[in-house]
C-alpha positions as CSV (number, residue, x, y, z in Angstrom):
1,M,47.6,18.9,-29.8
2,Q,49.3,15.7,-31.1
3,L,47.7,12.7,-32.8
4,R,49.1,9.4,-34.2
5,L,48.5,8.7,-38.1
6,G,50.2,5.1,-38.7
7,N,53.7,5.0,-37.0
8,R,54.0,8.6,-37.0
9,I,53.3,11.5,-34.5
10,V,51.8,14.7,-36.0
11,G,51.6,18.1,-34.0
12,Y,48.9,20.5,-35.0
13,D,46.4,23.1,-33.5
14,W,42.8,23.9,-34.4
15,F,41.4,27.2,-34.0
16,G,37.6,28.1,-34.8
17,S,35.2,26.7,-37.1
18,G,33.8,27.2,-40.6
19,K,35.9,26.9,-44.0
20,T,39.5,25.7,-43.3
21,L,42.6,27.8,-43.6
22,V,45.8,25.5,-43.3
23,L,49.0,27.5,-42.1
24,V,52.3,26.0,-42.9
25,H,55.5,27.1,-41.0
26,A,58.7,28.4,-42.6
27,F,62.0,26.8,-41.9
28,P,63.5,26.0,-39.3
29,F,60.7,26.6,-37.1
30,D,57.3,25.2,-36.2
31,R,53.3,26.0,-35.8
32,R,54.0,28.1,-33.0
33,M,55.1,31.0,-35.4
34,W,51.3,31.2,-36.6
35,R,49.6,31.4,-33.1
36,D,48.8,35.1,-33.1
37,Q,47.6,35.0,-36.8
38,A,45.5,31.6,-36.1
39,L,43.8,33.1,-33.0
40,G,43.1,36.3,-34.8
41,L,41.7,34.7,-38.0
42,S,39.4,31.9,-36.1
43,T,36.6,34.2,-35.4
44,D,35.0,33.4,-39.0
45,R,36.9,30.3,-40.0
46,R,38.7,26.9,-39.1
47,V,42.4,27.6,-38.7
48,L,44.7,24.6,-38.9
49,T,48.5,25.0,-38.0
50,I,50.7,21.7,-38.4
51,D,54.2,20.9,-37.7
52,L,56.1,19.5,-40.7
53,P,57.9,16.3,-40.2
54,G,60.9,16.8,-38.1
55,F,60.0,19.9,-36.5
56,G,58.1,20.9,-33.4
57,E,56.1,17.9,-32.1
58,S,56.1,15.8,-35.5
59,S,57.9,12.7,-36.0
60,P,60.8,13.1,-38.5
61,C,60.4,11.5,-42.0
62,D,60.8,7.8,-42.4
63,G,63.0,8.3,-45.5
64,P,64.4,11.4,-47.2
65,A,62.5,14.6,-46.6
66,S,61.0,16.4,-49.6
67,M,58.2,19.1,-50.2
68,E,56.1,16.4,-51.6
69,V,56.6,14.3,-48.4
70,F,55.9,17.4,-46.5
71,A,52.6,18.1,-48.6
72,D,51.6,14.5,-48.1
73,H,51.8,15.1,-44.5
74,V,49.5,17.9,-44.6
75,I,46.9,15.8,-46.8
76,A,47.0,13.0,-44.3
77,L,46.1,15.5,-41.4
78,L,43.2,16.8,-43.7
79,D,42.0,13.2,-44.6
80,H,42.0,12.3,-41.0
81,L,40.1,15.3,-39.9
82,G,37.6,14.8,-42.6
83,I,38.5,18.0,-44.4
84,E,38.0,17.7,-48.4
85,K,38.7,21.3,-49.3
86,A,40.8,24.1,-47.6
87,T,42.8,27.3,-48.4
88,V,46.5,26.4,-47.7
89,G,49.0,29.2,-46.8
90,G,52.6,28.8,-46.3
91,M,55.7,31.0,-45.4
92,S,59.0,30.5,-47.0
93,M,59.5,26.9,-47.0
94,G,55.9,26.4,-46.3
95,G,55.1,28.1,-49.4
96,Y,57.2,25.5,-51.2
97,V,55.0,23.0,-49.4
98,A,51.7,24.8,-50.5
99,L,52.9,24.7,-53.9
100,A,53.7,20.9,-53.8
101,F,50.1,20.5,-52.4
102,A,48.7,22.5,-55.3
103,A,50.4,20.1,-57.7
104,K,49.2,17.0,-56.0
105,C,45.6,18.1,-55.2
106,P,44.5,21.3,-57.1
107,N,40.8,20.1,-56.8
108,R,41.2,20.3,-53.0
109,L,42.3,23.8,-53.1
110,E,39.8,26.8,-52.1
111,G,42.6,29.3,-52.0
112,L,46.4,29.7,-51.7
113,A,48.5,32.0,-49.6
114,L,52.1,32.4,-50.7
115,C,54.0,34.2,-48.2
116,D,57.6,35.3,-48.6
117,T,58.4,32.3,-50.6
118,R,59.4,31.6,-54.4
119,A,58.6,29.2,-57.1
120,A,62.1,28.8,-58.7
121,A,64.5,25.8,-57.5
122,D,67.7,26.5,-55.8
123,S,70.6,28.1,-57.9
124,A,73.8,26.3,-58.0
125,E,75.2,28.8,-55.6
126,T,72.5,28.3,-53.3
127,K,72.6,24.5,-53.2
128,A,76.3,24.9,-52.3
129,A,75.4,27.1,-49.4
130,R,72.8,24.7,-48.3
131,A,75.8,22.0,-48.1
132,G,77.7,24.6,-46.0
133,A,74.8,24.9,-43.9
134,I,74.4,21.2,-43.2
135,N,78.1,21.1,-42.2
136,L,77.6,24.0,-39.8
137,V,74.7,22.3,-38.2
138,K,76.6,19.2,-37.8
139,E,79.8,20.7,-36.3
140,Q,78.3,23.8,-34.6
141,G,74.6,23.3,-33.9
142,V,71.3,24.7,-34.6
143,P,71.8,27.8,-32.6
144,E,75.1,29.2,-34.5
145,Y,73.3,28.3,-37.7
146,L,70.4,30.3,-36.8
147,E,72.4,33.4,-35.4
148,R,74.1,33.5,-38.9
149,Q,70.8,33.4,-40.6
150,L,69.2,36.3,-38.5
151,P,70.5,39.1,-40.8
152,K,68.7,37.4,-43.9
153,L,65.5,36.6,-42.0
154,L,64.7,39.7,-40.4
155,S,64.8,43.3,-41.5
156,P,67.8,45.5,-40.0
157,G,65.2,47.4,-37.7
158,A,63.8,44.1,-36.3
159,S,63.4,44.6,-32.5
160,L,65.1,42.5,-29.8
161,E,62.2,40.7,-28.8
162,V,61.5,39.6,-32.2
163,R,65.4,38.5,-32.7
164,A,64.7,36.5,-29.3
165,E,61.4,34.9,-30.7
166,V,63.0,33.9,-33.7
167,R,65.9,32.1,-31.7
168,R,63.2,30.4,-29.5
169,L,61.1,29.2,-32.5
170,G,64.2,27.9,-34.3
171,N,65.3,25.9,-31.5
172,Q,64.7,22.6,-33.4
173,S,66.4,19.1,-33.6
174,P,69.7,19.1,-35.6
175,E,68.2,16.1,-37.4
176,G,65.0,18.0,-38.6
177,V,66.9,21.2,-39.7
178,I,69.4,19.1,-41.8
179,A,66.4,17.1,-43.2
180,G,64.9,20.2,-44.1
181,L,67.9,21.8,-45.5
182,Q,68.2,18.8,-47.8
183,A,64.7,19.1,-48.9
184,L,65.0,22.9,-49.7
185,R,68.2,22.2,-51.7
186,D,66.5,19.4,-53.8
187,R,63.0,20.8,-54.5
188,P,61.8,21.0,-57.9
189,D,61.0,24.4,-59.9
190,R,57.5,25.4,-59.7
191,T,57.7,28.2,-61.9
192,K,55.6,26.4,-64.7
193,L,52.9,25.4,-62.2
194,L,52.0,29.1,-61.5
195,A,50.1,29.7,-64.8
196,T,48.0,26.6,-64.2
197,L,46.7,27.7,-60.7
198,A,42.9,28.1,-60.9
199,C,42.1,29.1,-57.3
200,P,42.2,32.7,-55.9
201,T,45.9,33.4,-54.7
202,L,47.2,36.0,-52.2
203,L,50.8,36.7,-52.2
204,I,52.4,38.3,-49.1
205,V,55.9,39.7,-48.8
206,G,57.9,41.9,-46.4
207,Q,59.1,45.0,-48.2
208,E,62.6,44.3,-47.0
209,D,62.7,40.5,-47.5
210,A,66.3,39.6,-48.4
211,I,65.7,36.1,-49.6
212,S,62.2,36.1,-51.5
213,S,62.4,39.8,-52.8
214,P,59.4,41.8,-53.4
215,E,60.4,41.9,-57.3
216,E,60.6,38.1,-57.3
217,M,57.1,37.8,-55.7
218,A,55.6,40.5,-58.0
219,S,56.8,38.2,-61.0
220,M,55.2,35.3,-59.5
221,A,51.8,37.2,-58.9
222,A,52.0,38.3,-62.6
223,A,52.0,34.7,-63.6
224,I,49.1,33.6,-61.7
225,P,45.8,34.0,-63.2
226,S,43.9,35.2,-60.1
227,S,46.2,36.6,-57.6
228,R,46.8,39.8,-55.4
229,L,50.2,40.8,-54.0
230,I,50.3,42.8,-50.7
231,R,53.6,44.1,-49.5
232,I,54.2,44.8,-45.7
233,P,56.4,47.8,-45.1
234,G,59.2,47.6,-42.5
235,A,59.2,43.6,-42.6
236,G,61.9,41.1,-43.9
237,H,61.5,37.4,-44.5
238,L,59.4,36.6,-41.4
239,A,56.9,39.2,-42.0
240,N,54.4,37.6,-39.7
241,L,56.7,37.8,-36.7
242,E,58.0,41.5,-37.5
243,C,54.6,43.1,-38.5
244,P,52.1,40.6,-37.0
245,E,49.0,43.2,-37.1
246,A,49.7,44.2,-40.8
247,F,50.3,40.4,-41.8
248,A,47.0,39.5,-40.0
249,E,45.2,42.2,-41.8
250,A,46.5,41.1,-45.2
251,L,46.0,37.3,-44.5
252,A,42.5,38.1,-43.5
253,T,41.7,38.8,-47.1
254,V,42.5,35.3,-48.4
């Protein structure tokens, strides 16, 4: 579905009814990555999936992209739909957006689901790599960038079908991907926020995640007062695509 909020288009889907679970996609994908989980979880709740600005069917940002702007995008959709409180879940970049939402609107959170993500900002080395990635997208396009990312995004045992799905979902506009890379590079450190989170928080990580390691996510869980950590065996960074059933079972507990 699409709707117009002011001068911008927002792509989103709505499944089921009841208390709301918002799912925010990873980079550089869109809301389609959540379809299996959204359908499965909608039997006892309302599941809302959304395209962040510049991805899928959503308009790009009017100015520089940031996690705060992305969080405002989610908040604007909730306001339009009349949803006061929700559980917000995000994978990878979506987790950064969920933490930005928590920093802005802690009173609107019924819960958090932080999936294959981190609270820390980019290191100097990673910032430099983002700059290289931006140049790669400009010079050789999104498919080449995505191809080089596959070993980090998926476990070595990922099937050909999953690899093809990642390529399909990652076929985003160069402008959106570049804006996303800049937002990732410039995001703030949220480590100190973790101890202030008052809502129940579920953390999910692929046991073979090469980007947000299980050890790093265990440290995050230890810093959050009311949290649980679930590890998904055999999954890499995109745990919901590699092991959809195990991931859905874990997410159902949020």
